[in-house]
N, C-alpha and C positions, 0 to 999 in steps of 0.2 A: 423624489424626482421621477416624473413619468417618462417612460421611454417614448421617443418621437414617433414610433410606429403607430401610436394612438391617433396621430394626425393624418396618417396616410389614407388613401382610398384605393379601390381596385384598379385605378388608372395611373396613379402617380404616388411615389413615396413621400412627396411633399404636399399631398392633398391639394387644396385649392390655391396654394401659394406657388410662386416661382421659386427657383433654387435660391436666388439672392435674397428673396423675402424670407425664405425658410431659415437660412443661415443667420440673418439679422434677428429674426424672432428668437432664435436660440442663443444669441450672443456668441457666435463662433465665427472665426475667419476661415475661409476655404481657399486653397490654391491647388494647382495641379501642374504636372510636368511629365516629360518622357525622357528616357535614355535609350541609347542603342547598345544592346547586349553583344557579347562576342559572337553570337550566331547571326548577327545582322538584323535582329528583330527589334522593332521599336516597342518599348515596354512603358505602359502608362502607369503613373503614380499620382497620388493625391494625399492631401493632409488637411487636418482641421485643428485649430487651436482656440482656446478660450480667449475671449476679448477681455481687456481690463474692465473692472478692477479684479477680475478673477485671476489668480496667479497659477502658473504651471507647477504642478507638484510631481509630475512624472511624465514618462513617454510610454506610449503604447503602439506597438507595431502589429497591424491587423493582417491576417492571412486568410483569404477566402477559400471556399471549397471547390470541388469539381463541378463544372458547368455554372459556377457562380461568377461574381465580379465585385469590384470594390464599390460600385454604385449600388443603387436600389436598397435592399434590406441591410446589407453590410454597412452602407453609408449611414443609415439611421443609427445603428449601434455605434459607429465611429463618432457621430455627433453627440450621442448620449455620453460617451466617454470624455469627449472634449468638454462638455458642460460640467463634468465632474472634476475638471482640473488637469486633464491629461492632453499633452500634445500628441495627437493621434495620426498615424500615417498608414497608408494601405497601398497595395500593388495589385495590378491585374496580371495574372499568370499568362504565359504565352497561349494564344488561341482563346483567350477569355476577355470579356469586356472590350476595352479600347486598345488592347495590346495586339500586336501582329501575331500571325501564326495560324496554322490550320485549325479551324474551330474545334475546341474541346480535345485537342490532341496533345497528349503528354506521353511520348514513348519512353522517356527517360526523366525521372524526377530530379536528378542531380543538377542539371542546368537551371531548373526552376528554383531549387534551393539556392543556387549561386546568385540568381537575379534578386531574390529576397534579401540575401546577405548584402549585396552591393548597395541596394537602395536603403535598407535599414541602417547600415553603417554610415552612409552619407547623411541620413536624416538625424541620427543621434549626434553626429559631429556638430550640428547647429546649436546644441545645448550644452551647458556645463556638464562635465563627467560626474558631478555630484548628484545629478538627477537620476533616480532609479528608472530603469527601462524594463518594460514587460512585453511579452508576446500574448496576443489574443488571437485565437484560431477557431475556425469552424470546419467540421467535416474533414476533407482531405487536408485542409490547412493544419489540422492537429498533427497529422503525420509529418508534415513539412516543418512545423514548429519543433517537434522532437528531433528531427534530423538536423535542424539548425543548432539546437542545443548540443547535440552529440558531436558537432564539428569542433567544439572546444570553446574555452572562455574568451578567445580573442578573435573569433570568426566575425563578430559584428561590432568590433570596436570596444569591447568590454563585456563583463558578465551580465547576464540577465537577472533581474530581481525576482522573476517569477513568470509563470505561464498560465493562461486560462485556456482550457481545452473544452470547447463547446461542441458536443456531438462528434467527438474526434473519431477519425477513421483509423482506428487501431486494428480493426477487423471488420470485414464486410459481412453483413447478416446473410444467413442462408435464405432468408425470405426475399433477398434482392439479387443474390448471385445468379449468374447464368445457369440454367438448368443443365443437368447431366444429359449428354456427354460434352456439352459445349465447353464447360470449364476446363476439361481435360484436353481439349483440342486447341486451346488458345495458342499454345506455343507454335503449332504448325500454321494456324491462321495468321498469327502475328509475323511469322517469317515470310509467308507467301504473299499476303496482302495486308501490310501493317495498318494502312489507313482505311481499310474496308469497314464501313459501319454495318457490321453483320451480327455483332454480339447481342443476343437477346437477354433481357433481364426480366425479372418476374413482375415488373411494374415500372412506371416512370418515376423519376426522382421527385418532381413536384407533387404528384399524386400521393406518394408515400411519405412526403416530408412535412407538408403544411396541413394542419388539422382544420384551420378556419378557411372556409371556401373563398372569401374575398381576398385573403392573403395569397392563396394559391393562384387566383386570377391575376393578382398584382405581379407575382413572380413571373408568370408567363407573358405579362405585358411589357417586360423590359425589351427595348429595341435591340439590346446587345446580347440577349440570351439566345444561344443556339440550341435548338431541340433536335434530337436524333439519337439513335442507338450508339453506344460506345464503340469506338474504333478498336480493332483487334489488338494492336500493339499497346494502346492505352489501357484497355481492360486487363491485359496481362501485367502491365506495369503496376497498376493499382493493387492487384493481388500480391505482386512481389513486394511492394512497399509495405504492405501489412505484415508480411512475414519478416521483413527486415527489422521493422520497429519492434515487433514482438520479441525477436531474438535479443534485443538490446534494452528491454524494459528495466533490467537490473542496473543499467548504466545511467539511468535518469536520476539526477541529483537536485535539480532546482526546485524551489517552491512551486507548487501547482494546485490549481483549483480545477477539478473535473466536474462539469455539469453535463448531464446526459438524460435524454428521455427514456423512461423505462419501457416504453412501447416503440422504441426506435426500430424501424424495419429496414433501415439502410445500413447503419453502422452498429455493430453488435455491442450492446451494453456490457456483456460478459467480458469483452476484451479490455475495456477501460477499467473494469473491476480488477482484472489481472494486472494491468499496469499499476494501479493503486497499491496492490499487495506487494509487487516485486520491486517497485522503484525505491531507490535509496534516499529519496528526499526526506529530510527531517520535518519539513512543513508541507503537508499534503492533505487535501480535503476532497472527498468524493461525495457528490450529490446526484443520486439517481432519482428522478422525479417520476413516480408511478403514473402511468397513463399518458405521459407526454410523448410526442413524436420526435422525429429527427430534427426538424427546424424549430427550436424553442421559441424563436420570434414569431413563428406561425401558430402559436397557441392562443387561446382566449386571453383577454387583457389581464385578468388576475394572475394567470400563470406567467405571463411575460414580466409583470412587475415583480413577482416572487423571484424568478430566475435572475433577471438583470439587476435587481436590487442587491442580490447576494454577490453578483459579479463586481458591481461598483464598490460595495462595502469591502470586499476582499482586497481589491486593488488599492483603495484609499488607505486601508489599514496597513498594508505592506509598504506603501509609499511612506507613510508616517514612521513606521518602524525602521525603514531604511535610513531615513534622515536622523532618527534618534541614535541608531547604531553608528552612523558616520561620525557623530560628534562624541562618541564614547571612546576613551582611551583604550588601546589594545583590543578594539572590536575586530571580529573576524570578518573577512571579506565574504560577501554572499557568493556561494558556489555557482558556477555556470552549469 
């Protein structure tokens, strides 16, 4: 099953097709909606489901990364998962995509986690509880996925059957961090001018993430993508979140597939290796791909098919195992 990014071009993720033509071509149904969060922000959500005769074998909740959105590249992966039999949903974080908020500003990760839980719980409630539900995350979304898991088994309406961590932000690479002494002055800058876009990094996220040139141009072509330096309070929070999840690696118990580029210059591969070693999960797989960059969808076609072929196979196998275990007497409940 070829990843839909093969049909994209540098101007549109749908290539020469309209959005409706694209969905029909891939035999998926698409819908979107918004909800008002407790902070008065309108949060955008959307979902994709396989059309009959394809049956739904599971649910996947998608969590995008910093400066990302649920449209564009993430949407292509969501369609890919829906074609594989998963009812797939996604959310735009505050200040990202079609959601309200100051562009790319996340001074506190916890309300963002709350928004994800609110939507994912409501989406899961549309389907029978016997369907396995998975988290799929990219970059900062990986840290958010772990924080959702660490909230406990009932935070999202039931336990998760597993998580895919794609380029997870468990630690920011020294190749991308603000240069000294800026990293050490962040707390002062965040207190004085929290929204000030002053924090320099050692490169731009698109330039350091997408290996294929036309995919980098496509990323920049998104009308909802906001370009600019990280805001002081946001940069401080991203570094703090990394420390928080690192301190709790040993509390992670759910099945997980980690896929990460060996030459990722944004999120440090060594940190996901540490997660893999310390996590208590009985079912855990680590795949570090030599030479690949941060955005694995931004790789050449052969690499994309390798990575996402493994992702789909992992999800389908666990969905099948979940159903088998469900019908076995005295089977253990999958841990959250």
